[in-house]
PDB file of N, H, CA, C and O in Angstrom:
ATOM      1  N   MET A   1      26.793 -31.523   5.291  1.00  0.00           N
ATOM      2  CA  MET A   1      26.598 -31.458   6.718  1.00  0.00           C
ATOM      3  C   MET A   1      27.958 -31.358   7.380  1.00  0.00           C
ATOM      4  O   MET A   1      28.818 -32.209   7.153  1.00  0.00           O
ATOM      5  N   ASN A   2      28.161 -30.368   8.169  1.00  0.00           N
ATOM      6  H   ASN A   2      27.462 -29.677   8.354  1.00  0.00           H
ATOM      7  CA  ASN A   2      29.420 -30.195   8.880  1.00  0.00           C
ATOM      8  C   ASN A   2      29.323 -30.809  10.267  1.00  0.00           C
ATOM      9  O   ASN A   2      28.470 -30.428  11.069  1.00  0.00           O
ATOM     10  N   THR A   3      30.207 -31.763  10.541  1.00  0.00           N
ATOM     11  H   THR A   3      30.900 -32.073   9.889  1.00  0.00           H
ATOM     12  CA  THR A   3      30.275 -32.353  11.874  1.00  0.00           C
ATOM     13  C   THR A   3      31.705 -32.261  12.358  1.00  0.00           C
ATOM     14  O   THR A   3      32.637 -32.395  11.565  1.00  0.00           O
ATOM     15  N   PRO A   4      31.893 -32.034  13.643  1.00  0.00           N
ATOM     16  CA  PRO A   4      33.258 -31.994  14.168  1.00  0.00           C
ATOM     17  C   PRO A   4      33.944 -33.346  13.988  1.00  0.00           C
ATOM     18  O   PRO A   4      33.286 -34.385  13.948  1.00  0.00           O
ATOM     19  N   ASP A   5      35.259 -33.322  13.880  1.00  0.00           N
ATOM     20  H   ASP A   5      35.794 -32.478  13.912  1.00  0.00           H
ATOM     21  CA  ASP A   5      36.012 -34.561  13.724  1.00  0.00           C
ATOM     22  C   ASP A   5      35.872 -35.434  14.968  1.00  0.00           C
ATOM     23  O   ASP A   5      35.780 -34.936  16.090  1.00  0.00           O
ATOM     24  N   LYS A   6      35.859 -36.745  14.742  1.00  0.00           N
ATOM     25  H   LYS A   6      35.933 -37.150  13.830  1.00  0.00           H
ATOM     26  CA  LYS A   6      35.841 -37.757  15.797  1.00  0.00           C
ATOM     27  C   LYS A   6      34.598 -37.709  16.677  1.00  0.00           C
ATOM     28  O   LYS A   6      34.641 -38.178  17.815  1.00  0.00           O
ATOM     29  N   VAL A   7      33.503 -37.162  16.187  1.00  0.00           N
ATOM     30  H   VAL A   7      33.469 -36.781  15.263  1.00  0.00           H
ATOM     31  CA  VAL A   7      32.245 -37.181  16.917  1.00  0.00           C
ATOM     32  C   VAL A   7      31.295 -38.085  16.150  1.00  0.00           C
ATOM     33  O   VAL A   7      30.999 -37.820  14.985  1.00  0.00           O
ATOM     34  N   PRO A   8      30.808 -39.159  16.789  1.00  0.00           N
ATOM     35  CA  PRO A   8      29.894 -40.047  16.079  1.00  0.00           C
ATOM     36  C   PRO A   8      28.591 -39.333  15.739  1.00  0.00           C
ATOM     37  O   PRO A   8      28.145 -38.454  16.477  1.00  0.00           O
ATOM     38  N   LEU A   9      27.986 -39.713  14.621  1.00  0.00           N
ATOM     39  H   LEU A   9      28.347 -40.426  14.022  1.00  0.00           H
ATOM     40  CA  LEU A   9      26.743 -39.080  14.209  1.00  0.00           C
ATOM     41  C   LEU A   9      25.602 -39.423  15.158  1.00  0.00           C
ATOM     42  O   LEU A   9      24.716 -38.600  15.390  1.00  0.00           O
ATOM     43  N   ILE A  10      25.620 -40.628  15.704  1.00  0.00           N
ATOM     44  H   ILE A  10      26.339 -41.296  15.516  1.00  0.00           H
ATOM     45  CA  ILE A  10      24.625 -41.022  16.697  1.00  0.00           C
ATOM     46  C   ILE A  10      25.351 -41.043  18.028  1.00  0.00           C
ATOM     47  O   ILE A  10      26.201 -41.901  18.263  1.00  0.00           O
ATOM     48  N   LEU A  11      25.024 -40.112  18.890  1.00  0.00           N
ATOM     49  H   LEU A  11      24.333 -39.415  18.699  1.00  0.00           H
ATOM     50  CA  LEU A  11      25.823 -39.878  20.085  1.00  0.00           C
ATOM     51  C   LEU A  11      25.488 -40.848  21.210  1.00  0.00           C
ATOM     52  O   LEU A  11      24.586 -40.590  22.007  1.00  0.00           O
ATOM     53  N   GLY A  12      26.200 -41.948  21.276  1.00  0.00           N
ATOM     54  H   GLY A  12      26.932 -42.158  20.628  1.00  0.00           H
ATOM     55  CA  GLY A  12      26.203 -42.786  22.451  1.00  0.00           C
ATOM     56  C   GLY A  12      24.996 -43.650  22.723  1.00  0.00           C
ATOM     57  O   GLY A  12      25.106 -44.575  23.528  1.00  0.00           O
ATOM     58  N   ARG A  13      23.862 -43.416  22.114  1.00  0.00           N
ATOM     59  H   ARG A  13      23.774 -42.665  21.460  1.00  0.00           H
ATOM     60  CA  ARG A  13      22.676 -44.192  22.453  1.00  0.00           C
ATOM     61  C   ARG A  13      22.644 -45.536  21.735  1.00  0.00           C
ATOM     62  O   ARG A  13      22.017 -46.474  22.227  1.00  0.00           O
ATOM     63  N   TYR A  14      23.285 -45.650  20.615  1.00  0.00           N
ATOM     64  H   TYR A  14      23.794 -44.888  20.215  1.00  0.00           H
ATOM     65  CA  TYR A  14      23.257 -46.870  19.816  1.00  0.00           C
ATOM     66  C   TYR A  14      24.659 -47.443  19.672  1.00  0.00           C
ATOM     67  O   TYR A  14      25.656 -46.722  19.710  1.00  0.00           O
ATOM     68  N   VAL A  15      24.706 -48.767  19.506  1.00  0.00           N
ATOM     69  H   VAL A  15      23.896 -49.353  19.476  1.00  0.00           H
ATOM     70  CA  VAL A  15      25.972 -49.448  19.284  1.00  0.00           C
ATOM     71  C   VAL A  15      25.754 -50.431  18.133  1.00  0.00           C
ATOM     72  O   VAL A  15      24.681 -51.020  18.008  1.00  0.00           O
ATOM     73  N   ASN A  16      26.784 -50.606  17.292  1.00  0.00           N
ATOM     74  H   ASN A  16      27.656 -50.128  17.394  1.00  0.00           H
ATOM     75  CA  ASN A  16      26.595 -51.516  16.158  1.00  0.00           C
ATOM     76  C   ASN A  16      26.758 -52.973  16.604  1.00  0.00           C
ATOM     77  O   ASN A  16      27.232 -53.251  17.705  1.00  0.00           O
ATOM     78  N   GLN A  17      26.359 -53.886  15.734  1.00  0.00           N
ATOM     79  H   GLN A  17      25.974 -53.660  14.839  1.00  0.00           H
ATOM     80  CA  GLN A  17      26.326 -55.309  16.073  1.00  0.00           C
ATOM     81  C   GLN A  17      27.703 -55.840  16.438  1.00  0.00           C
ATOM     82  O   GLN A  17      27.840 -56.582  17.411  1.00  0.00           O
ATOM     83  N   GLN A  18      28.705 -55.479  15.687  1.00  0.00           N
ATOM     84  H   GLN A  18      28.594 -54.877  14.897  1.00  0.00           H
ATOM     85  CA  GLN A  18      30.055 -55.976  15.939  1.00  0.00           C
ATOM     86  C   GLN A  18      30.549 -55.529  17.314  1.00  0.00           C
ATOM     87  O   GLN A  18      31.113 -56.328  18.061  1.00  0.00           O
ATOM     88  N   THR A  19      30.342 -54.270  17.646  1.00  0.00           N
ATOM     89  H   THR A  19      29.884 -53.620  17.040  1.00  0.00           H
ATOM     90  CA  THR A  19      30.772 -53.755  18.946  1.00  0.00           C
ATOM     91  C   THR A  19      29.984 -54.405  20.072  1.00  0.00           C
ATOM     92  O   THR A  19      30.553 -54.749  21.108  1.00  0.00           O
ATOM     93  N   LEU A  20      28.690 -54.575  19.880  1.00  0.00           N
ATOM     94  H   LEU A  20      28.228 -54.296  19.038  1.00  0.00           H
ATOM     95  CA  LEU A  20      27.851 -55.219  20.889  1.00  0.00           C
ATOM     96  C   LEU A  20      28.352 -56.626  21.193  1.00  0.00           C
ATOM     97  O   LEU A  20      28.509 -56.999  22.356  1.00  0.00           O
ATOM     98  N   MET A  21      28.600 -57.399  20.148  1.00  0.00           N
ATOM     99  H   MET A  21      28.473 -57.096  19.204  1.00  0.00           H
ATOM    100  CA  MET A  21      29.054 -58.772  20.333  1.00  0.00           C
ATOM    101  C   MET A  21      30.435 -58.812  20.978  1.00  0.00           C
ATOM    102  O   MET A  21      30.708 -59.669  21.819  1.00  0.00           O
ATOM    103  N   LYS A  22      31.290 -57.897  20.588  1.00  0.00           N
ATOM    104  H   LYS A  22      31.068 -57.201  19.905  1.00  0.00           H
ATOM    105  CA  LYS A  22      32.649 -57.856  21.135  1.00  0.00           C
ATOM    106  C   LYS A  22      32.638 -57.460  22.611  1.00  0.00           C
ATOM    107  O   LYS A  22      33.315 -58.087  23.426  1.00  0.00           O
ATOM    108  N   GLU A  23      31.874 -56.425  22.957  1.00  0.00           N
ATOM    109  H   GLU A  23      31.324 -55.916  22.295  1.00  0.00           H
ATOM    110  CA  GLU A  23      31.850 -55.926  24.334  1.00  0.00           C
ATOM    111  C   GLU A  23      31.186 -56.905  25.297  1.00  0.00           C
ATOM    112  O   GLU A  23      31.613 -57.031  26.445  1.00  0.00           O
ATOM    113  N   LEU A  24      30.141 -57.603  24.835  1.00  0.00           N
ATOM    114  H   LEU A  24      29.795 -57.500  23.902  1.00  0.00           H
ATOM    115  CA  LEU A  24      29.443 -58.555  25.699  1.00  0.00           C
ATOM    116  C   LEU A  24      30.035 -59.956  25.625  1.00  0.00           C
ATOM    117  O   LEU A  24      29.624 -60.843  26.373  1.00  0.00           O
ATOM    118  N   HIS A  25      31.000 -60.163  24.725  1.00  0.00           N
ATOM    119  H   HIS A  25      31.334 -59.442  24.118  1.00  0.00           H
ATOM    120  CA  HIS A  25      31.623 -61.478  24.520  1.00  0.00           C
ATOM    121  C   HIS A  25      30.552 -62.528  24.206  1.00  0.00           C
ATOM    122  O   HIS A  25      30.501 -63.587  24.832  1.00  0.00           O
ATOM    123  N   ILE A  26      29.702 -62.215  23.230  1.00  0.00           N
ATOM    124  H   ILE A  26      29.743 -61.355  22.722  1.00  0.00           H
ATOM    125  CA  ILE A  26      28.651 -63.135  22.822  1.00  0.00           C
ATOM    126  C   ILE A  26      28.809 -63.456  21.345  1.00  0.00           C
ATOM    127  O   ILE A  26      29.469 -62.729  20.602  1.00  0.00           O
ATOM    128  N   GLY A  27      28.194 -64.554  20.936  1.00  0.00           N
ATOM    129  H   GLY A  27      27.658 -65.144  21.540  1.00  0.00           H
ATOM    130  CA  GLY A  27      28.210 -64.957  19.541  1.00  0.00           C
ATOM    131  C   GLY A  27      26.844 -64.742  18.905  1.00  0.00           C
ATOM    132  O   GLY A  27      25.948 -64.150  19.506  1.00  0.00           O
ATOM    133  N   PHE A  28      26.703 -65.234  17.678  1.00  0.00           N
ATOM    134  H   PHE A  28      27.431 -65.715  17.190  1.00  0.00           H
ATOM    135  CA  PHE A  28      25.458 -65.051  16.942  1.00  0.00           C
ATOM    136  C   PHE A  28      24.297 -65.786  17.600  1.00  0.00           C
ATOM    137  O   PHE A  28      23.166 -65.300  17.561  1.00  0.00           O
ATOM    138  N   ASP A  29      24.553 -66.961  18.212  1.00  0.00           N
ATOM    139  H   ASP A  29      25.472 -67.355  18.244  1.00  0.00           H
ATOM    140  CA  ASP A  29      23.473 -67.703  18.859  1.00  0.00           C
ATOM    141  C   ASP A  29      22.873 -66.908  20.015  1.00  0.00           C
ATOM    142  O   ASP A  29      21.652 -66.853  20.165  1.00  0.00           O
ATOM    143  N   THR A  30      23.719 -66.298  20.822  1.00  0.00           N
ATOM    144  H   THR A  30      24.710 -66.342  20.701  1.00  0.00           H
ATOM    145  CA  THR A  30      23.232 -65.493  21.942  1.00  0.00           C
ATOM    146  C   THR A  30      22.526 -64.246  21.433  1.00  0.00           C
ATOM    147  O   THR A  30      21.508 -63.839  21.993  1.00  0.00           O
ATOM    148  N   LEU A  31      23.050 -63.639  20.381  1.00  0.00           N
ATOM    149  H   LEU A  31      23.877 -63.970  19.926  1.00  0.00           H
ATOM    150  CA  LEU A  31      22.400 -62.470  19.795  1.00  0.00           C
ATOM    151  C   LEU A  31      21.019 -62.845  19.260  1.00  0.00           C
ATOM    152  O   LEU A  31      20.068 -62.073  19.391  1.00  0.00           O
ATOM    153  N   LYS A  32      20.911 -64.023  18.663  1.00  0.00           N
ATOM    154  H   LYS A  32      21.683 -64.649  18.557  1.00  0.00           H
ATOM    155  CA  LYS A  32      19.618 -64.499  18.166  1.00  0.00           C
ATOM    156  C   LYS A  32      18.635 -64.682  19.325  1.00  0.00           C
ATOM    157  O   LYS A  32      17.455 -64.358  19.195  1.00  0.00           O
ATOM    158  N   MET A  33      19.123 -65.203  20.461  1.00  0.00           N
ATOM    159  H   MET A  33      20.082 -65.467  20.566  1.00  0.00           H
ATOM    160  CA  MET A  33      18.276 -65.364  21.636  1.00  0.00           C
ATOM    161  C   MET A  33      17.781 -64.000  22.135  1.00  0.00           C
ATOM    162  O   MET A  33      16.625 -63.864  22.536  1.00  0.00           O
ATOM    163  N   LEU A  34      18.662 -62.998  22.107  1.00  0.00           N
ATOM    164  H   LEU A  34      19.601 -63.109  21.782  1.00  0.00           H
ATOM    165  CA  LEU A  34      18.259 -61.648  22.511  1.00  0.00           C
ATOM    166  C   LEU A  34      17.193 -61.096  21.566  1.00  0.00           C
ATOM    167  O   LEU A  34      16.267 -60.411  22.002  1.00  0.00           O
ATOM    168  N   HIS A  35      17.324 -61.395  20.264  1.00  0.00           N
ATOM    169  H   HIS A  35      18.076 -61.951  19.910  1.00  0.00           H
ATOM    170  CA  HIS A  35      16.312 -60.977  19.285  1.00  0.00           C
ATOM    171  C   HIS A  35      14.969 -61.626  19.608  1.00  0.00           C
ATOM    172  O   HIS A  35      13.927 -60.972  19.552  1.00  0.00           O
ATOM    173  N   LEU A  36      14.999 -62.915  19.946  1.00  0.00           N
ATOM    174  H   LEU A  36      15.845 -63.446  19.991  1.00  0.00           H
ATOM    175  CA  LEU A  36      13.764 -63.633  20.254  1.00  0.00           C
ATOM    176  C   LEU A  36      13.099 -63.099  21.519  1.00  0.00           C
ATOM    177  O   LEU A  36      11.891 -63.251  21.698  1.00  0.00           O
ATOM    178  N   ASN A  37      13.874 -62.481  22.385  1.00  0.00           N
ATOM    179  H   ASN A  37      14.856 -62.357  22.240  1.00  0.00           H
ATOM    180  CA  ASN A  37      13.341 -61.919  23.624  1.00  0.00           C
ATOM    181  C   ASN A  37      13.009 -60.437  23.506  1.00  0.00           C
ATOM    182  O   ASN A  37      12.729 -59.786  24.513  1.00  0.00           O
ATOM    183  N   GLY A  38      13.038 -59.898  22.298  1.00  0.00           N
ATOM    184  H   GLY A  38      13.266 -60.427  21.480  1.00  0.00           H
ATOM    185  CA  GLY A  38      12.540 -58.549  22.081  1.00  0.00           C
ATOM    186  C   GLY A  38      13.553 -57.493  21.678  1.00  0.00           C
ATOM    187  O   GLY A  38      13.172 -56.344  21.453  1.00  0.00           O
ATOM    188  N   LEU A  39      14.827 -57.839  21.578  1.00  0.00           N
ATOM    189  H   LEU A  39      15.136 -58.772  21.760  1.00  0.00           H
ATOM    190  CA  LEU A  39      15.820 -56.848  21.159  1.00  0.00           C
ATOM    191  C   LEU A  39      15.672 -56.599  19.661  1.00  0.00           C
ATOM    192  O   LEU A  39      15.710 -57.531  18.859  1.00  0.00           O
ATOM    193  N   GLU A  40      15.504 -55.337  19.297  1.00  0.00           N
ATOM    194  H   GLU A  40      15.473 -54.579  19.949  1.00  0.00           H
ATOM    195  CA  GLU A  40      15.330 -54.985  17.890  1.00  0.00           C
ATOM    196  C   GLU A  40      16.511 -54.172  17.395  1.00  0.00           C
ATOM    197  O   GLU A  40      17.105 -53.389  18.137  1.00  0.00           O
ATOM    198  N   ALA A  41      16.836 -54.371  16.140  1.00  0.00           N
ATOM    199  H   ALA A  41      16.353 -55.007  15.537  1.00  0.00           H
ATOM    200  CA  ALA A  41      17.929 -53.637  15.511  1.00  0.00           C
ATOM    201  C   ALA A  41      17.359 -52.575  14.583  1.00  0.00           C
ATOM    202  O   ALA A  41      16.346 -52.790  13.917  1.00  0.00           O
ATOM    203  N   VAL A  42      18.021 -51.435  14.551  1.00  0.00           N
ATOM    204  H   VAL A  42      18.844 -51.261  15.092  1.00  0.00           H
ATOM    205  CA  VAL A  42      17.727 -50.402  13.565  1.00  0.00           C
ATOM    206  C   VAL A  42      18.740 -50.618  12.451  1.00  0.00           C
ATOM    207  O   VAL A  42      19.946 -50.538  12.684  1.00  0.00           O
ATOM    208  N   ILE A  43      18.259 -50.893  11.243  1.00  0.00           N
ATOM    209  H   ILE A  43      17.280 -50.958  11.054  1.00  0.00           H
ATOM    210  CA  ILE A  43      19.158 -51.206  10.136  1.00  0.00           C
ATOM    211  C   ILE A  43      19.286 -49.980   9.248  1.00  0.00           C
ATOM    212  O   ILE A  43      18.308 -49.490   8.683  1.00  0.00           O
ATOM    213  N   ILE A  44      20.515 -49.498   9.142  1.00  0.00           N
ATOM    214  H   ILE A  44      21.310 -49.896   9.602  1.00  0.00           H
ATOM    215  CA  ILE A  44      20.831 -48.365   8.273  1.00  0.00           C
ATOM    216  C   ILE A  44      21.916 -48.847   7.321  1.00  0.00           C
ATOM    217  O   ILE A  44      23.073 -49.004   7.710  1.00  0.00           O
ATOM    218  N   GLY A  45      21.535 -49.079   6.076  1.00  0.00           N
ATOM    219  H   GLY A  45      20.595 -48.951   5.759  1.00  0.00           H
ATOM    220  CA  GLY A  45      22.489 -49.645   5.123  1.00  0.00           C
ATOM    221  C   GLY A  45      22.869 -51.047   5.566  1.00  0.00           C
ATOM    222  O   GLY A  45      22.007 -51.913   5.714  1.00  0.00           O
ATOM    223  N   ARG A  46      24.150 -51.268   5.777  1.00  0.00           N
ATOM    224  H   ARG A  46      24.851 -50.564   5.657  1.00  0.00           H
ATOM    225  CA  ARG A  46      24.630 -52.569   6.249  1.00  0.00           C
ATOM    226  C   ARG A  46      24.830 -52.600   7.756  1.00  0.00           C
ATOM    227  O   ARG A  46      25.172 -53.641   8.318  1.00  0.00           O
ATOM    228  N   GLN A  47      24.620 -51.479   8.406  1.00  0.00           N
ATOM    229  H   GLN A  47      24.342 -50.634   7.950  1.00  0.00           H
ATOM    230  CA  GLN A  47      24.815 -51.392   9.856  1.00  0.00           C
ATOM    231  C   GLN A  47      23.563 -51.853  10.599  1.00  0.00           C
ATOM    232  O   GLN A  47      22.449 -51.442  10.273  1.00  0.00           O
ATOM    233  N   HIS A  48      23.756 -52.702  11.593  1.00  0.00           N
ATOM    234  H   HIS A  48      24.661 -53.036  11.858  1.00  0.00           H
ATOM    235  CA  HIS A  48      22.693 -53.092  12.510  1.00  0.00           C
ATOM    236  C   HIS A  48      23.000 -52.398  13.824  1.00  0.00           C
ATOM    237  O   HIS A  48      23.973 -52.736  14.498  1.00  0.00           O
ATOM    238  N   LEU A  49      22.174 -51.432  14.188  1.00  0.00           N
ATOM    239  H   LEU A  49      21.384 -51.158  13.640  1.00  0.00           H
ATOM    240  CA  LEU A  49      22.408 -50.646  15.393  1.00  0.00           C
ATOM    241  C   LEU A  49      21.416 -51.055  16.469  1.00  0.00           C
ATOM    242  O   LEU A  49      20.241 -51.293  16.189  1.00  0.00           O
ATOM    243  N   TYR A  50      21.902 -51.135  17.706  1.00  0.00           N
ATOM    244  H   TYR A  50      22.857 -50.942  17.933  1.00  0.00           H
ATOM    245  CA  TYR A  50      21.083 -51.549  18.836  1.00  0.00           C
ATOM    246  C   TYR A  50      21.014 -50.426  19.852  1.00  0.00           C
ATOM    247  O   TYR A  50      22.031 -49.832  20.212  1.00  0.00           O
ATOM    248  N   ASP A  51      19.804 -50.140  20.312  1.00  0.00           N
ATOM    249  H   ASP A  51      18.978 -50.623  20.020  1.00  0.00           H
ATOM    250  CA  ASP A  51      19.569 -49.124  21.335  1.00  0.00           C
ATOM    251  C   ASP A  51      20.021 -49.701  22.673  1.00  0.00           C
ATOM    252  O   ASP A  51      19.585 -50.785  23.062  1.00  0.00           O
ATOM    253  N   LEU A  52      20.888 -48.988  23.374  1.00  0.00           N
ATOM    254  H   LEU A  52      21.242 -48.108  23.059  1.00  0.00           H
ATOM    255  CA  LEU A  52      21.423 -49.478  24.638  1.00  0.00           C
ATOM    256  C   LEU A  52      20.341 -49.593  25.706  1.00  0.00           C
ATOM    257  O   LEU A  52      20.422 -50.474  26.562  1.00  0.00           O
ATOM    258  N   GLU A  53      19.334 -48.728  25.679  1.00  0.00           N
ATOM    259  H   GLU A  53      19.268 -48.012  24.984  1.00  0.00           H
ATOM    260  CA  GLU A  53      18.228 -48.829  26.647  1.00  0.00           C
ATOM    261  C   GLU A  53      17.414 -50.094  26.395  1.00  0.00           C
ATOM    262  O   GLU A  53      17.024 -50.777  27.341  1.00  0.00           O
ATOM    263  N   ASP A  54      17.153 -50.412  25.117  1.00  0.00           N
ATOM    264  H   ASP A  54      17.471 -49.857  24.349  1.00  0.00           H
ATOM    265  CA  ASP A  54      16.439 -51.646  24.789  1.00  0.00           C
ATOM    266  C   ASP A  54      17.240 -52.861  25.234  1.00  0.00           C
ATOM    267  O   ASP A  54      16.681 -53.815  25.775  1.00  0.00           O
ATOM    268  N   LEU A  55      18.539 -52.826  25.007  1.00  0.00           N
ATOM    269  H   LEU A  55      18.993 -52.051  24.567  1.00  0.00           H
ATOM    270  CA  LEU A  55      19.405 -53.926  25.424  1.00  0.00           C
ATOM    271  C   LEU A  55      19.334 -54.107  26.935  1.00  0.00           C
ATOM    272  O   LEU A  55      19.213 -55.229  27.428  1.00  0.00           O
ATOM    273  N   LYS A  56      19.408 -53.006  27.659  1.00  0.00           N
ATOM    274  H   LYS A  56      19.506 -52.095  27.258  1.00  0.00           H
ATOM    275  CA  LYS A  56      19.348 -53.066  29.122  1.00  0.00           C
ATOM    276  C   LYS A  56      18.019 -53.655  29.586  1.00  0.00           C
ATOM    277  O   LYS A  56      17.988 -54.467  30.511  1.00  0.00           O
ATOM    278  N   ASN A  57      16.928 -53.252  28.950  1.00  0.00           N
ATOM    279  H   ASN A  57      16.953 -52.593  28.198  1.00  0.00           H
ATOM    280  CA  ASN A  57      15.608 -53.772  29.315  1.00  0.00           C
ATOM    281  C   ASN A  57      15.492 -55.266  29.052  1.00  0.00           C
ATOM    282  O   ASN A  57      14.953 -55.999  29.881  1.00  0.00           O
ATOM    283  N   VAL A  58      15.989 -55.726  27.910  1.00  0.00           N
ATOM    284  H   VAL A  58      16.427 -55.131  27.236  1.00  0.00           H
ATOM    285  CA  VAL A  58      15.922 -57.150  27.573  1.00  0.00           C
ATOM    286  C   VAL A  58      16.769 -57.962  28.545  1.00  0.00           C
ATOM    287  O   VAL A  58      16.340 -59.020  29.006  1.00  0.00           O
ATOM    288  N   LEU A  59      17.968 -57.477  28.862  1.00  0.00           N
ATOM    289  H   LEU A  59      18.316 -56.617  28.488  1.00  0.00           H
ATOM    290  CA  LEU A  59      18.825 -58.205  29.798  1.00  0.00           C
ATOM    291  C   LEU A  59      18.199 -58.254  31.191  1.00  0.00           C
ATOM    292  O   LEU A  59      18.275 -59.286  31.857  1.00  0.00           O
ATOM    293  N   ASN A  60      17.586 -57.169  31.642  1.00  0.00           N
ATOM    294  H   ASN A  60      17.524 -56.331  31.101  1.00  0.00           H
ATOM    295  CA  ASN A  60      16.903 -57.171  32.941  1.00  0.00           C
ATOM    296  C   ASN A  60      15.708 -58.112  32.939  1.00  0.00           C
ATOM    297  O   ASN A  60      15.437 -58.781  33.937  1.00  0.00           O
ATOM    298  N   GLN A  61      14.994 -58.166  31.821  1.00  0.00           N
ATOM    299  H   GLN A  61      15.214 -57.623  31.011  1.00  0.00           H
ATOM    300  CA  GLN A  61      13.855 -59.074  31.685  1.00  0.00           C
ATOM    301  C   GLN A  61      14.326 -60.524  31.780  1.00  0.00           C
ATOM    302  O   GLN A  61      13.704 -61.335  32.467  1.00  0.00           O
ATOM    303  N   LEU A  62      15.413 -60.851  31.100  1.00  0.00           N
ATOM    304  H   LEU A  62      15.919 -60.192  30.542  1.00  0.00           H
ATOM    305  CA  LEU A  62      15.954 -62.208  31.155  1.00  0.00           C
ATOM    306  C   LEU A  62      16.455 -62.539  32.556  1.00  0.00           C
ATOM    307  O   LEU A  62      16.287 -63.660  33.036  1.00  0.00           O
ATOM    308  N   LYS A  63      17.064 -61.565  33.199  1.00  0.00           N
ATOM    309  H   LYS A  63      17.201 -60.655  32.809  1.00  0.00           H
ATOM    310  CA  LYS A  63      17.589 -61.777  34.548  1.00  0.00           C
ATOM    311  C   LYS A  63      16.451 -62.035  35.532  1.00  0.00           C
ATOM    312  O   LYS A  63      16.551 -62.931  36.371  1.00  0.00           O
ATOM    313  N   SER A  64      15.377 -61.263  35.440  1.00  0.00           N
ATOM    314  H   SER A  64      15.295 -60.535  34.759  1.00  0.00           H
ATOM    315  CA  SER A  64      14.253 -61.456  36.359  1.00  0.00           C
ATOM    316  C   SER A  64      13.527 -62.769  36.064  1.00  0.00           C
ATOM    317  O   SER A  64      13.030 -63.413  36.989  1.00  0.00           O
ATOM    318  N   ALA A  65      13.456 -63.175  34.800  1.00  0.00           N
ATOM    319  H   ALA A  65      13.859 -62.652  34.049  1.00  0.00           H
ATOM    320  CA  ALA A  65      12.824 -64.448  34.450  1.00  0.00           C
ATOM    321  C   ALA A  65      13.656 -65.619  34.958  1.00  0.00           C
ATOM    322  O   ALA A  65      13.111 -66.669  35.297  1.00  0.00           O
ATOM    323  N   GLU A  66      14.957 -65.444  35.011  1.00  0.00           N
ATOM    324  H   GLU A  66      15.400 -64.591  34.736  1.00  0.00           H
ATOM    325  CA  GLU A  66      15.849 -66.502  35.477  1.00  0.00           C
ATOM    326  C   GLU A  66      15.682 -66.739  36.971  1.00  0.00           C
ATOM    327  O   GLU A  66      15.832 -67.868  37.438  1.00  0.00           O
ATOM    328  N   HIS A  67      15.373 -65.684  37.728  1.00  0.00           N
ATOM    329  H   HIS A  67      15.252 -64.767  37.348  1.00  0.00           H
ATOM    330  CA  HIS A  67      15.260 -65.789  39.181  1.00  0.00           C
ATOM    331  C   HIS A  67      13.899 -66.288  39.639  1.00  0.00           C
ATOM    332  O   HIS A  67      13.703 -66.516  40.833  1.00  0.00           O
ATOM    333  N   LYS A  68      12.959 -66.463  38.728  1.00  0.00           N
ATOM    334  H   LYS A  68      13.118 -66.277  37.759  1.00  0.00           H
ATOM    335  CA  LYS A  68      11.615 -66.936  39.116  1.00  0.00           C
ATOM    336  C   LYS A  68      11.564 -68.433  39.172  1.00  0.00           C
ATOM    337  O   LYS A  68      10.518 -69.004  39.479  1.00  0.00           O
TER     338      LYS A  68
END
């Protein structure tokens, strides 16, 4: 398969677990809480990839539940 250099195979929609935790400044406990609230990972080999739209939906759900 020929792909251009420096272009990710999954274009922008998914982020791996390490990047997610680093960018959101969260630890495993918070990630576990997100899992319990519906965030699902796509596992490819050793990579745990998270859909950014799913993440956004879960965070909005938690935010709206907090304001009730």
